[in-house]
ZADO-1210 file (C-alpha; in nm, 4 decimals, padded with zeros to 6 digits):
<atoms>
<atom x="11.1465" y="12.6592" z="17.1152" code="MET" pos="1"/>
<atom x="10.9848" y="12.7751" z="16.8180" code="LYS" pos="2"/>
<atom x="11.1540" y="12.8679" z="16.4893" code="ALA" pos="3"/>
<atom x="11.1426" y="13.2443" z="16.3818" code="LYS" pos="4"/>
<atom x="11.0330" y="13.2892" z="16.0587" code="THR" pos="5"/>
<atom x="11.0244" y="13.6021" z="15.8379" code="THR" pos="6"/>
<atom x="10.7375" y="13.6867" z="15.5715" code="ASP" pos="7"/>
<atom x="10.9148" y="13.8057" z="15.2819" code="LEU" pos="8"/>
<atom x="10.6285" y="13.7973" z="14.9878" code="SER" pos="9"/>
<atom x="10.5141" y="14.1525" z="15.0770" code="GLY" pos="10"/>
<atom x="10.8740" y="14.2599" z="15.0274" code="THR" pos="11"/>
<atom x="10.9274" y="14.0659" z="14.7167" code="SER" pos="12"/>
<atom x="10.5869" y="14.2184" z="14.5874" code="THR" pos="13"/>
<atom x="10.6501" y="14.5645" z="14.6714" code="GLY" pos="14"/>
<atom x="11.0225" y="14.5383" z="14.5426" code="TYR" pos="15"/>
<atom x="10.8376" y="14.4009" z="14.1703" code="LYS" pos="16"/>
<atom x="10.6062" y="14.7033" z="14.1808" code="VAL" pos="17"/>
<atom x="10.8834" y="14.9246" z="14.2525" code="PHE" pos="18"/>
<atom x="11.0751" y="14.7921" z="13.9983" code="SER" pos="19"/>
<atom x="10.7659" y="14.8059" z="13.7285" code="ALA" pos="20"/>
<atom x="10.7184" y="15.1573" z="13.7939" code="VAL" pos="21"/>
<atom x="11.0826" y="15.2558" z="13.7629" code="VAL" pos="22"/>
<atom x="11.0980" y="15.0619" z="13.4184" code="LEU" pos="23"/>
<atom x="10.7670" y="15.2304" z="13.2843" code="VAL" pos="24"/>
<atom x="10.8931" y="15.5390" z="13.3494" code="LEU" pos="25"/>
<atom x="11.2724" y="15.4807" z="13.1829" code="LEU" pos="26"/>
<atom x="11.0893" y="15.3607" z="12.8822" code="ALA" pos="27"/>
<atom x="10.8586" y="15.6819" z="12.8878" code="ILE" pos="28"/>
<atom x="11.1758" y="15.8976" z="12.9526" code="PHE" pos="29"/>
<atom x="11.3770" y="15.7251" z="12.6168" code="PHE" pos="30"/>
<atom x="11.0775" y="15.7182" z="12.4055" code="LEU" pos="31"/>
<atom x="10.9150" y="16.0393" z="12.4371" code="PHE" pos="32"/>
<atom x="11.2039" y="16.1979" z="12.1822" code="PRO" pos="33"/>
<atom x="11.0889" y="15.9377" z="11.9619" code="LEU" pos="34"/>
<atom x="10.6967" y="16.0446" z="11.9774" code="TYR" pos="35"/>
<atom x="10.7979" y="16.4176" z="11.9611" code="TRP" pos="36"/>
<atom x="10.9737" y="16.3366" z="11.6594" code="ILE" pos="37"/>
<atom x="10.6938" y="16.1210" z="11.5012" code="VAL" pos="38"/>
<atom x="10.3753" y="16.3385" z="11.5973" code="THR" pos="39"/>
<atom x="10.5712" y="16.6561" z="11.5308" code="GLY" pos="40"/>
<atom x="10.6198" y="16.5222" z="11.1577" code="SER" pos="41"/>
<atom x="10.2721" y="16.5497" z="11.1057" code="PHE" pos="42"/>
<atom x="10.1890" y="16.8893" z="11.2779" code="LYS" pos="43"/>
<atom x="10.1227" y="17.1933" z="11.0404" code="ASN" pos="44"/>
<atom x="10.3242" y="17.4990" z="11.0981" code="LYS" pos="45"/>
<atom x="10.0876" y="17.6939" z="11.3348" code="ILE" pos="46"/>
<atom x="10.0716" y="17.3690" z="11.5515" code="GLU" pos="47"/>
<atom x="10.4412" y="17.3110" z="11.5905" code="ILE" pos="48"/>
<atom x="10.5419" y="17.6578" z="11.6420" code="ASN" pos="49"/>
<atom x="10.2864" y="17.6991" z="11.9113" code="ALA" pos="50"/>
<atom x="10.4064" y="17.8719" z="12.1832" code="ASN" pos="51"/>
<atom x="10.2530" y="17.5766" z="12.4486" code="TYR" pos="52"/>
<atom x="10.3196" y="17.1820" z="12.3549" code="PRO" pos="53"/>
<atom x="10.0268" y="17.0226" z="12.1606" code="ILE" pos="54"/>
<atom x="10.0736" y="16.6829" z="12.2356" code="TRP" pos="55"/>
<atom x="09.9173" y="16.5424" z="11.9889" code="PHE" pos="56"/>
<atom x="09.8525" y="16.7036" z="11.6229" code="PRO" pos="57"/>
<atom x="09.4680" y="16.7895" z="11.6092" code="GLN" pos="58"/>
<atom x="09.4940" y="16.8390" z="11.2498" code="ASP" pos="59"/>
<atom x="09.7538" y="16.5986" z="11.1098" code="PRO" pos="60"/>
<atom x="09.8928" y="16.6327" z="10.7861" code="THR" pos="61"/>
<atom x="10.1486" y="16.4845" z="10.5410" code="VAL" pos="62"/>
<atom x="10.2407" y="16.7816" z="10.4027" code="ASP" pos="63"/>
<atom x="10.5841" y="16.7642" z="10.5670" code="ASN" pos="64"/>
<atom x="10.6636" y="16.4497" z="10.4366" code="TYR" pos="65"/>
<atom x="10.5556" y="16.5248" z="10.0637" code="ALA" pos="66"/>
<atom x="10.8025" y="16.8440" z="10.0819" code="ARG" pos="67"/>
<atom x="11.0578" y="16.5969" z="10.2290" code="LEU" pos="68"/>
<atom x="11.0223" y="16.3680" z="09.9082" code="PHE" pos="69"/>
<atom x="11.0250" y="16.6697" z="09.7093" code="GLU" pos="70"/>
<atom x="11.4337" y="16.6421" z="09.7851" code="HIS" pos="71"/>
<atom x="11.5895" y="16.2984" z="09.6676" code="PRO" pos="72"/>
<atom x="11.4686" y="16.1695" z="10.0480" code="ALA" pos="73"/>
<atom x="11.4585" y="15.8218" z="09.9053" code="PHE" pos="74"/>
<atom x="11.7998" y="15.8196" z="09.7440" code="HIS" pos="75"/>
<atom x="11.9818" y="15.9645" z="10.0915" code="TRP" pos="76"/>
<atom x="11.8166" y="15.6967" z="10.2563" code="LEU" pos="77"/>
<atom x="11.9370" y="15.4096" z="10.0343" code="PHE" pos="78"/>
<atom x="12.3125" y="15.5865" z="10.0880" code="ASN" pos="79"/>
<atom x="12.2795" y="15.5588" z="10.4909" code="ILE" pos="80"/>
<atom x="12.1398" y="15.2331" z="10.4816" code="VAL" pos="81"/>
<atom x="12.3902" y="15.0789" z="10.2741" code="PHE" pos="82"/>
<atom x="12.6892" y="15.2446" z="10.4307" code="ILE" pos="83"/>
<atom x="12.5342" y="15.1533" z="10.7605" code="SER" pos="84"/>
<atom x="12.4529" y="14.7906" z="10.6505" code="ALA" pos="85"/>
<atom x="12.7943" y="14.6880" z="10.4445" code="MET" pos="86"/>
<atom x="12.9876" y="14.8422" z="10.7498" code="ALA" pos="87"/>
<atom x="12.7410" y="14.6257" z="10.9831" code="MET" pos="88"/>
<atom x="12.8442" y="14.2941" z="10.7658" code="ILE" pos="89"/>
<atom x="13.2218" y="14.3421" z="10.7182" code="LEU" pos="90"/>
<atom x="13.3521" y="14.4428" z="11.0461" code="THR" pos="91"/>
<atom x="13.1105" y="14.1849" z="11.2048" code="CYS" pos="92"/>
<atom x="13.3345" y="13.9219" z="10.9748" code="LEU" pos="93"/>
<atom x="13.6202" y="14.0677" z="10.9950" code="THR" pos="94"/>
<atom x="13.5968" y="14.1279" z="11.3846" code="ALA" pos="95"/>
<atom x="13.5058" y="13.7744" z="11.4643" code="ALA" pos="96"/>
<atom x="13.8226" y="13.6625" z="11.2459" code="LEU" pos="97"/>
<atom x="14.0558" y="13.8745" z="11.3926" code="ALA" pos="98"/>
<atom x="13.8983" y="13.8062" z="11.7635" code="GLY" pos="99"/>
<atom x="13.8669" y="13.4350" z="11.7330" code="TYR" pos="100"/>
<atom x="14.2509" y="13.4372" z="11.6185" code="ALA" pos="101"/>
<atom x="14.3226" y="13.6377" z="11.9069" code="LEU" pos="102"/>
<atom x="14.1334" y="13.4458" z="12.1745" code="GLY" pos="103"/>
<atom x="14.2611" y="13.0802" z="12.0558" code="LYS" pos="104"/>
<atom x="14.5526" y="13.1134" z="11.8659" code="LYS" pos="105"/>
<atom x="14.8875" y="13.1248" z="11.9807" code="ARG" pos="106"/>
<atom x="15.1273" y="13.3227" z="11.7501" code="PHE" pos="107"/>
<atom x="15.4225" y="13.5503" z="11.7797" code="TYR" pos="108"/>
<atom x="15.3658" y="13.9339" z="11.8736" code="GLY" pos="109"/>
<atom x="14.9916" y="13.8350" z="11.9633" code="ARG" pos="110"/>
<atom x="14.9938" y="13.9950" z="12.3039" code="GLY" pos="111"/>
<atom x="15.1672" y="14.3326" z="12.1465" code="VAL" pos="112"/>
<atom x="14.9126" y="14.3416" z="11.8212" code="LEU" pos="113"/>
<atom x="14.6421" y="14.3374" z="12.1439" code="PHE" pos="114"/>
<atom x="14.7743" y="14.6105" z="12.3069" code="THR" pos="115"/>
<atom x="14.8035" y="14.7773" z="11.9594" code="ILE" pos="116"/>
<atom x="14.3772" y="14.7740" z="11.9348" code="ILE" pos="117"/>
<atom x="14.3274" y="14.8607" z="12.2827" code="ILE" pos="118"/>
<atom x="14.5103" y="15.1770" z="12.2618" code="CYS" pos="119"/>
<atom x="14.3812" y="15.2314" z="11.9165" code="ALA" pos="120"/>
<atom x="14.0358" y="15.2232" z="12.1321" code="MET" pos="121"/>
<atom x="14.1239" y="15.5424" z="12.2860" code="ALA" pos="122"/>
<atom x="14.2539" y="15.7250" z="11.9530" code="LEU" pos="123"/>
<atom x="13.9792" y="15.9590" z="11.8361" code="PRO" pos="124"/>
<atom x="13.8875" y="15.9887" z="11.4786" code="LYS" pos="125"/>
<atom x="13.9595" y="16.3496" z="11.4770" code="GLN" pos="126"/>
<atom x="14.3150" y="16.2585" z="11.4882" code="VAL" pos="127"/>
<atom x="14.3215" y="16.0067" z="11.2009" code="ILE" pos="128"/>
<atom x="14.0852" y="16.1881" z="10.9662" code="VAL" pos="129"/>
<atom x="14.3633" y="16.3731" z="10.7712" code="ILE" pos="130"/>
<atom x="14.5598" y="16.0523" z="10.6834" code="PRO" pos="131"/>
<atom x="14.2094" y="15.8941" z="10.6534" code="LEU" pos="132"/>
<atom x="14.1176" y="16.1299" z="10.3896" code="LEU" pos="133"/>
<atom x="14.4725" y="16.1398" z="10.2027" code="GLN" pos="134"/>
<atom x="14.4690" y="15.7349" z="10.1736" code="GLU" pos="135"/>
<atom x="14.0659" y="15.7711" z="09.9938" code="MET" pos="136"/>
<atom x="14.2251" y="16.0261" z="09.7756" code="THR" pos="137"/>
<atom x="14.5222" y="15.7900" z="09.6652" code="PHE" pos="138"/>
<atom x="14.3055" y="15.5112" z="09.6179" code="PHE" pos="139"/>
<atom x="14.0630" y="15.7548" z="09.4353" code="HIS" pos="140"/>
<atom x="13.7655" y="15.6945" z="09.6509" code="MET" pos="141"/>
<atom x="13.7229" y="16.0386" z="09.7567" code="ASN" pos="142"/>
<atom x="13.3547" y="16.1522" z="09.7862" code="ASN" pos="143"/>
<atom x="13.2757" y="15.7985" z="09.7462" code="ASN" pos="144"/>
<atom x="13.0424" y="15.5646" z="09.9518" code="LEU" pos="145"/>
<atom x="13.3032" y="15.3145" z="10.0553" code="TRP" pos="146"/>
<atom x="13.5416" y="15.5939" z="10.1842" code="ALA" pos="147"/>
<atom x="13.2780" y="15.5957" z="10.4831" code="VAL" pos="148"/>
<atom x="13.2438" y="15.2014" z="10.4792" code="ILE" pos="149"/>
<atom x="13.6182" y="15.1044" z="10.5053" code="LEU" pos="150"/>
<atom x="13.7476" y="15.2926" z="10.7656" code="PRO" pos="151"/>
<atom x="13.4816" y="15.1691" z="10.9589" code="THR" pos="152"/>
<atom x="13.5740" y="14.8092" z="10.8837" code="VAL" pos="153"/>
<atom x="13.8673" y="14.7792" z="11.1048" code="GLY" pos="154"/>
<atom x="13.6731" y="14.9113" z="11.4309" code="TRP" pos="155"/>
<atom x="13.9316" y="14.8092" z="11.7204" code="PRO" pos="156"/>
<atom x="13.6178" y="14.8005" z="11.9553" code="PHE" pos="157"/>
<atom x="13.4464" y="14.4827" z="11.7662" code="GLY" pos="158"/>
<atom x="13.7714" y="14.3115" z="11.7501" code="VAL" pos="159"/>
<atom x="13.7995" y="14.3169" z="12.1338" code="PHE" pos="160"/>
<atom x="13.4499" y="14.2234" z="12.1835" code="LEU" pos="161"/>
<atom x="13.4634" y="13.9197" z="11.9730" code="MET" pos="162"/>
<atom x="13.8263" y="13.8500" z="12.1312" code="LYS" pos="163"/>
<atom x="13.6043" y="13.8323" z="12.5152" code="GLN" pos="164"/>
<atom x="13.3488" y="13.6299" z="12.3385" code="PHE" pos="165"/>
<atom x="13.5950" y="13.3392" z="12.1616" code="SER" pos="166"/>
<atom x="13.7898" y="13.3278" z="12.4861" code="GLU" pos="167"/>
<atom x="13.4530" y="13.1570" z="12.6059" code="THR" pos="168"/>
<atom x="13.4764" y="12.8512" z="12.3637" code="ILE" pos="169"/>
<atom x="13.6256" y="12.5600" z="12.5140" code="PRO" pos="170"/>
<atom x="13.9523" y="12.4052" z="12.3683" code="ASN" pos="171"/>
<atom x="13.8194" y="12.0618" z="12.3334" code="GLU" pos="172"/>
<atom x="13.5580" y="12.1488" z="12.1036" code="ILE" pos="173"/>
<atom x="13.8054" y="12.2802" z="11.8387" code="LEU" pos="174"/>
<atom x="14.0081" y="12.0118" z="11.9027" code="GLU" pos="175"/>
<atom x="13.7603" y="11.7869" z="11.8241" code="ALA" pos="176"/>
<atom x="13.6426" y="11.9543" z="11.4942" code="ALA" pos="177"/>
<atom x="14.0122" y="11.9225" z="11.3899" code="ARG" pos="178"/>
<atom x="14.0233" y="11.5541" z="11.4948" code="VAL" pos="179"/>
<atom x="13.6810" y="11.5308" z="11.2249" code="ASP" pos="180"/>
<atom x="13.9433" y="11.6996" z="10.9593" code="GLY" pos="181"/>
<atom x="13.7745" y="12.0318" z="10.9366" code="ALA" pos="182"/>
<atom x="13.9841" y="12.2866" z="10.8470" code="GLY" pos="183"/>
<atom x="14.0126" y="12.6845" z="11.0005" code="GLU" pos="184"/>
<atom x="13.7808" y="12.8395" z="10.7653" code="LEU" pos="185"/>
<atom x="13.5343" y="12.5484" z="10.8264" code="ARG" pos="186"/>
<atom x="13.5761" y="12.5255" z="11.2191" code="THR" pos="187"/>
<atom x="13.4879" y="12.8840" z="11.2208" code="PHE" pos="188"/>
<atom x="13.1959" y="12.9089" z="11.0109" code="PHE" pos="189"/>
<atom x="13.0766" y="12.5360" z="11.1374" code="SER" pos="190"/>
<atom x="13.1879" y="12.5649" z="11.5151" code="VAL" pos="191"/>
<atom x="13.3210" y="12.8744" z="11.6553" code="VAL" pos="192"/>
<atom x="13.0503" y="13.1219" z="11.4378" code="PHE" pos="193"/>
<atom x="12.6975" y="12.9535" z="11.6016" code="PRO" pos="194"/>
<atom x="12.8939" y="13.0061" z="11.9361" code="MET" pos="195"/>
<atom x="12.9443" y="13.3068" z="11.9501" code="ILE" pos="196"/>
<atom x="12.6453" y="13.4791" z="11.7503" code="LYS" pos="197"/>
<atom x="12.4862" y="13.6633" z="12.0788" code="PRO" pos="198"/>
<atom x="12.8178" y="13.8760" z="12.0659" code="GLY" pos="199"/>
<atom x="12.7834" y="13.9050" z="11.6936" code="ILE" pos="200"/>
<atom x="12.4186" y="14.0205" z="11.7345" code="GLY" pos="201"/>
<atom x="12.5353" y="14.2721" z="11.9707" code="ALA" pos="202"/>
<atom x="12.8278" y="14.4187" z="11.7769" code="LEU" pos="203"/>
<atom x="12.5732" y="14.4264" z="11.4712" code="ALA" pos="204"/>
<atom x="12.3563" y="14.6743" z="11.6598" code="ILE" pos="205"/>
<atom x="12.6664" y="14.8853" z="11.7875" code="PHE" pos="206"/>
<atom x="12.8246" y="14.9118" z="11.4730" code="THR" pos="207"/>
<atom x="12.5185" y="14.9894" z="11.2822" code="PHE" pos="208"/>
<atom x="12.4068" y="15.2376" z="11.5485" code="VAL" pos="209"/>
<atom x="12.8001" y="15.3722" z="11.5436" code="ASN" pos="210"/>
<atom x="12.8027" y="15.3908" z="11.1297" code="THR" pos="211"/>
<atom x="12.4537" y="15.5378" z="11.1049" code="TRP" pos="212"/>
<atom x="12.5458" y="15.8429" z="11.3379" code="ASN" pos="213"/>
<atom x="12.9115" y="15.9116" z="11.2565" code="ASP" pos="214"/>
<atom x="12.8185" y="16.2692" z="11.1318" code="TYR" pos="215"/>
<atom x="13.1732" y="16.3653" z="11.0957" code="PHE" pos="216"/>
<atom x="13.3291" y="16.1073" z="10.8504" code="LEU" pos="217"/>
<atom x="13.0256" y="16.1597" z="10.6385" code="GLN" pos="218"/>
<atom x="13.0767" y="16.5216" z="10.6185" code="LEU" pos="219"/>
<atom x="13.4087" y="16.5212" z="10.5397" code="VAL" pos="220"/>
<atom x="13.4112" y="16.2356" z="10.3028" code="MET" pos="221"/>
<atom x="13.0803" y="16.2918" z="10.1157" code="LEU" pos="222"/>
<atom x="13.1193" y="16.6452" z="09.8998" code="THR" pos="223"/>
<atom x="12.8093" y="16.6270" z="09.6804" code="SER" pos="224"/>
<atom x="12.4421" y="16.6079" z="09.7347" code="ASP" pos="225"/>
<atom x="12.3796" y="16.3510" z="09.5003" code="THR" pos="226"/>
<atom x="12.6021" y="16.0533" z="09.7605" code="ASN" pos="227"/>
<atom x="12.4581" y="16.2692" z="10.0993" code="TRP" pos="228"/>
<atom x="12.3380" y="16.0575" z="10.3396" code="THR" pos="229"/>
<atom x="12.0204" y="16.1455" z="10.5062" code="LEU" pos="230"/>
<atom x="12.1349" y="16.2651" z="10.8620" code="PRO" pos="231"/>
<atom x="12.3773" y="16.4650" z="10.6590" code="LEU" pos="232"/>
<atom x="12.0712" y="16.5627" z="10.4164" code="ALA" pos="233"/>
<atom x="11.8994" y="16.6693" z="10.7472" code="ILE" pos="234"/>
<atom x="12.1682" y="16.8654" z="10.8915" code="ALA" pos="235"/>
<atom x="12.1836" y="17.0569" z="10.5316" code="ASN" pos="236"/>
<atom x="11.7967" y="17.1185" z="10.5759" code="LEU" pos="237"/>
<atom x="11.8440" y="17.2098" z="10.9177" code="GLN" pos="238"/>
<atom x="12.0786" y="17.4971" z="10.8173" code="GLY" pos="239"/>
<atom x="11.8752" y="17.6125" z="10.4889" code="GLU" pos="240"/>
<atom x="11.5522" y="17.5995" z="10.6529" code="MET" pos="241"/>
<atom x="11.6053" y="17.6393" z="11.0362" code="SER" pos="242"/>
<atom x="11.2520" y="17.7495" z="11.0784" code="ASN" pos="243"/>
<atom x="11.0856" y="17.4547" z="10.9276" code="ASP" pos="244"/>
<atom x="11.0508" y="17.2299" z="11.2251" code="PHE" pos="245"/>
<atom x="10.7988" y="17.0119" z="11.0649" code="GLY" pos="246"/>
<atom x="11.0196" y="16.8894" z="10.7516" code="LEU" pos="247"/>
<atom x="11.3249" y="16.8781" z="10.9829" code="ILE" pos="248"/>
<atom x="11.1315" y="16.6231" z="11.2047" code="MET" pos="249"/>
<atom x="10.9651" y="16.4119" z="10.8981" code="ALA" pos="250"/>
<atom x="11.3403" y="16.3341" z="10.7721" code="GLY" pos="251"/>
<atom x="11.4235" y="16.2353" z="11.1306" code="ALA" pos="252"/>
<atom x="11.1372" y="16.0337" z="11.1349" code="ALA" pos="253"/>
<atom x="11.1956" y="15.8692" z="10.8698" code="LEU" pos="254"/>
<atom x="11.5746" y="15.8329" z="10.9551" code="ALA" pos="255"/>
<atom x="11.4758" y="15.6477" z="11.2783" code="ALA" pos="256"/>
<atom x="11.2890" y="15.3805" z="11.0902" code="ILE" pos="257"/>
<atom x="11.5943" y="15.1965" z="11.0115" code="PRO" pos="258"/>
<atom x="11.7423" y="15.1857" z="11.3318" code="ILE" pos="259"/>
<atom x="11.4481" y="15.0669" z="11.4994" code="VAL" pos="260"/>
<atom x="11.3931" y="14.7886" z="11.2436" code="VAL" pos="261"/>
<atom x="11.7861" y="14.6811" z="11.3125" code="VAL" pos="262"/>
<atom x="11.7499" y="14.6601" z="11.6902" code="PHE" pos="263"/>
<atom x="11.4146" y="14.4687" z="11.6404" code="ILE" pos="264"/>
<atom x="11.6231" y="14.2210" z="11.4332" code="ALA" pos="265"/>
<atom x="11.9070" y="14.1655" z="11.6661" code="PHE" pos="266"/>
<atom x="11.7674" y="14.2199" z="11.9888" code="GLN" pos="267"/>
<atom x="11.7261" y="13.8627" z="12.0979" code="LYS" pos="268"/>
<atom x="12.1100" y="13.8047" z="12.0131" code="TYR" pos="269"/>
<atom x="12.1887" y="14.1637" z="12.1693" code="PHE" pos="270"/>
<atom x="12.0030" y="14.0432" z="12.4495" code="THR" pos="271"/>
<atom x="12.1772" y="13.7258" z="12.5103" code="GLN" pos="272"/>
<atom x="12.5355" y="13.8968" z="12.4348" code="GLY" pos="273"/>
<atom x="12.5114" y="14.1275" z="12.7090" code="ILE" pos="274"/>
<atom x="12.3941" y="13.8596" z="12.9512" code="ALA" pos="275"/>
<atom x="12.7056" y="13.6417" z="12.8356" code="MET" pos="276"/>
<atom x="12.8958" y="13.9273" z="12.8700" code="GLY" pos="277"/>
<atom x="12.7736" y="14.0068" z="13.2390" code="ALA" pos="278"/>
<atom x="12.8435" y="13.6333" z="13.3254" code="VAL" pos="279"/>
<atom x="13.1562" y="13.6235" z="13.2370" code="LYS" pos="280"/>
<atom x="13.2572" y="13.9504" z="13.3830" code="GLY" pos="281"/>
</atoms>
């Protein structure tokens, strides 16, 4: 008898085409708001307030950016980039150290400490904003950029994420490093850090975006316009000039640039981190 065979090449090709179409549609769906903001920032008042959508500016202008830079836009941009970058660096460092200790060290109270961290992940920031504000006032940091940075550094999610990655490191590698005479810090930076780099890349993106979009904490901690961040300034401009959509879109387009740059810079590690997490799960 002749064995019955099934040709799956047609099914495989159809699935690839269907997947490609879905991915393209999803990419268009998620990129369209960014496209609309960027093109809107180059439209004049007539085009941006038209009753019908104008998909591309017919008479491009940089007047919106010129009016934006009449305000201290670069100063606001520097503030938010500084806050987000410092929070990203400090959070990745502290979370990696804490995650490594919780994942590979055995000490008294380890389970209780990790349980507290997990519980803290479910605690809204609005609940602890008054103690945070009092703490920053006690240390004379109110209306200071560090008042936004420091509360972000102890992010429970970062510790949890780094603990999960640290647990994948074989104990034999750590023991070999100790046999070679490496101390704890050298073992961490020479052995552990390179192995959890994908997780750190993913955490870097999460932290940068989370800090950048933390409008509530910026609003509470930063009171003077000299310490405003760009998202905070855009919100205030939107309140003062509610009908000036060109100016608002120019500010939003400027605010999107650092986010895109950070994501492109850490995209490789972010993809590796998500893939490793999926395999581990």
